[in-house]
C-alpha positions, -999 to +999 in steps of 0.1 A: -144+426+338-107+431+328-079+444+349-082+477+330-116+485+345-121+512+371-148+509+398-157+539+418-173+537+452-189+569+466-193+567+503-167+561+530-188+542+555-192+505+563-210+498+530-182+514+509-155+495+528-174+462+524-179+468+487-141+473+483-135+440+502-160+421+481-144+433+449-110+420+459-125+388+474-141+382+440-107+386+422-115+419+406-080+432+397-089+465+383-086+499+399-108+507+429-114+543+440-132+550+472-144+585+480-155+594+515-167+628+527-153+623+562-115+623+568-117+591+588-112+555+576-145+538+570-161+528+604-193+513+617-219+537+631-239+516+657-213+520+684-215+558+682-247+559+703-238+529+725-203+515+733-184+547+723-205+569+745-202+545+774-164+542+770-165+505+761-150+510+726-126+533+708-128+543+672-100+519+663-122+490+675-150+497+651-130+509+622-137+484+594-101+479+582-067+494+591-048+516+567-026+487+557-055+468+543-063+494+517-027+497+508-021+460+505-053+455+484-046+485+462-077+504+471-072+541+465-088+560+494-099+596+487-111+607+522-123+641+530-136+643+494-172+650+484-180+641+449-197+670+432-215+653+404-220+620+385-220+622+347-236+589+334-233+599+298-195+600+298-190+577+328-172+602+350-175+618+384-166+654+391-145+662+421-144+693+442-115+708+423-134+704+390-114+674+378-131+643+365-125+606+372-137+580+348-154+548+359-167+516+343-190+508+372-201+529+401-215+522+435-234+547+455-231+542+493-237+578+504-258+570+535-278+595+555-274+627+574-292+638+606-324+657+601-324+693+614-353+711+631-362+746+619-365+760+654-352+791+671-320+782+688-313+752+666-279+766+656-267+774+691-236+760+707-245+730+727-270+716+702-259+682+690-267+657+663-253+622+660-241+609+627-203+609+627-176+600+652-169+637+655-205+643+665-201+615+691-169+629+704-185+663+709-214+647+727-191+625+747-173+656+761-205+669+778-219+636+792-204+636+827-217+628+861-244+652+871-248+670+838-282+672+821-292+663+786-324+671+767-331+647+738-356+657+711-370+625+696-376+591+710-364+570+681-335+545+682-307+571+683-324+592+709-331+563+732-297+547+728-280+580+737-304+585+766-294+550+779-257+558+775-261+591+792-279+576+821-253+549+824-227+577+828-248+595+855-263+623+835-299+635+840-319+629+808-352+643+795-366+629+763-393+648+744-414+630+718-445+641+698-459+606+697-477+590+727-450+564+731-413+561+722-407+540+690-444+539+683-440+541+645-413+514+645-428+489+669-464+497+675-480+504+709-477+470+724-439+468+722-433+505+724-447+504+760-418+481+769-393+508+760-413+535+778-412+515+810-375+506+805-365+542+803-387+554+831-374+526+852-339+540+847-348+576+856-354+592+822-380+619+822-402+610+792-422+640+780-446+623+755-471+639+731-451+671+734-438+695+707-407+717+710-412+753+701-377+766+709-343+756+719-336+781+746-303+799+748-282+823+768-253+841+752-255+818+722-254+786+741-283+761+745-299+760+779-328+737+772-361+735+756-394+754+756-423+730+748-456+735+731-475+735+764-454+763+777-433+742+800-395+743+799-367+717+802-333+729+815-303+712+801-265+715+797-268+701+762-294+693+737-295+663+713-317+666+682-325+630+672-355+633+648-345+608+622-322+607+592-324+621+556-309+598+529-282+615+509-297+611+474-287+645+459-260+629+437-284+603+424-310+629+416-285+651+399-274+621+378-310+615+367-314+582+385-349+571+394-358+580+429-389+580+450-399+587+486-364+596+496-347+566+481-328+555+450-349+529+432-330+497+426-339+462+416-332+430+436-296+430+423-293+466+437-289+481+402-303+515+396-321+528+365-286+532+350-271+497+343-236+508+353-246+523+387-256+504+418-268+517+452-267+502+487-274+510+523-296+538+536-304+552+502-314+520+484-351+514+479-347+478+469-371+454+453-374+425+478-382+390+464-401+379+494-423+410+498-428+417+461-422+454+466-395+479+474-382+483+510-358+510+522-344+506+557-316+526+574-301+497+593-265+485+598-273+451+583-279+465+548-246+484+549-229+451+559-245+427+535-258+445+504-224+454+490-216+418+482-248+415+461-241+448+443-205+438+436-217+405+421-239+425+397-211+449+389-190+419+379-217+406+356-230+378+379-265+370+389-274+379+425-303+393+444-306+407+479-332+386+498-321+391+534-349+400+558-347+435+573-328+433+605-317+456+633-306+455+669-303+477+699-287+476+734-302+499+760-293+494+797-298+456+804-320+452+773-305+437+742-327+428+713-328+418+676-357+426+653-362+408+620-389+412+593-411+439+580-444+449+596-454+484+586-490+473+594-501+443+614-532+429+631-518+417+665-487+412+686-481+379+703-457+377+733-438+346+743-419+346+776-414+371+804-423+406+793-420+423+827-387+406+832-376+417+797-368+382+785-392+374+757-400+371+720-426+393+703-443+384+670-462+408+647-490+389+629-513+398+600-550+391+598-544+356+586-520+349+616-489+349+594-457+361+611-446+394+596-418+402+620-403+390+653-382+406+681-361+386+706-354+405+738-325+390+759-332+356+742-304+346+719-312+312+704-343+319+683-334+342+655-332+315+628-365+300+639-381+335+637-367+340+602-381+306+591-416+315+604-415+348+584-403+332+552-429+304+555-457+329+551-481+304+565-507+308+593-496+299+628-516+291+659-512+322+681-517+303+713-490+277+705-467+306+694-471+323+728-464+291+747-427+288+756-431+250+760-440+246+723-411+245+698-409+275+675-404+254+645-439+239+648-464+265+661-491+257+636 
């Protein structure tokens, strides 16, 4: 690439900022244009449901780079600007005012948006979603001592907010259709740990329940009416039922998509050779698993841009990182690595009641598919090595804390 080239990044979050950094770190001296729908500098999202809500971090502390970095590195920020269309045939993007900007290479990092529920009362004041720092600020203003919060959905965001709200002294009720929180993400064995965690901190878990209505009075949410006819009173309602990847631009541009994601190869290149995609929207071919994986986790937004940038600069690279995510809820901190959409058994190693353990998801041949360390912080590399080895392990040795993790076979 020559200095005359123009690279466009669509998406003003962590992934977009990291792509701009990677371009300059790799001596790209052409023009970089970064378009972000929000009017804020790119920031990381995990603190929104955790440290920001508990008052431990301010926005400045999880903003990726200060304004001076973009100025000093000649990155043109176009914040508060939603690109209307991508035109692959003439290599341009269309802006809200109808003008067009030309690109040589383009990176899609459009992320996700909170899913909405088609329920009566869903548009009332006092109904919250959590995706942006403005969402978090609005929620923050109602989480005070003695207030009550009803959370619809017991996924990661719902439970993290529940923990933050309880830490601040709010009463919390969580309503979930499944029989356990995080059941789809972790399976019953480990999901039970989180159910006990939240009940132990005073959260009212209403499991295997549907929500028929967000109740209101004078246009303001007052709680929930559940499918069994019972009600939940609340000063505020958080709807946390998952995220929808923002792939409308990709679809409009004619890029190949499937199951809510933009199809990309291991280099994160889309079906158009001059367009790459990263983060929540990228359904990426994974060299280890031999198929496509799309995960909505912070680690992808952090690490995928460097691989995509290498491809945009004409270099060989592939994204082979294992899926990874983390959470902090009350006194429980954990890291999960791997991919176990189906598994045969879970092996625990350590003190599960004391919440200081490692869990392993195994297939029918006793190969480790995924691992999760809970309040144990020196095992992640060993867990990754077991997953990458794709060799059978001895479950009894794996469960024995006296046995080294690098030799459980």
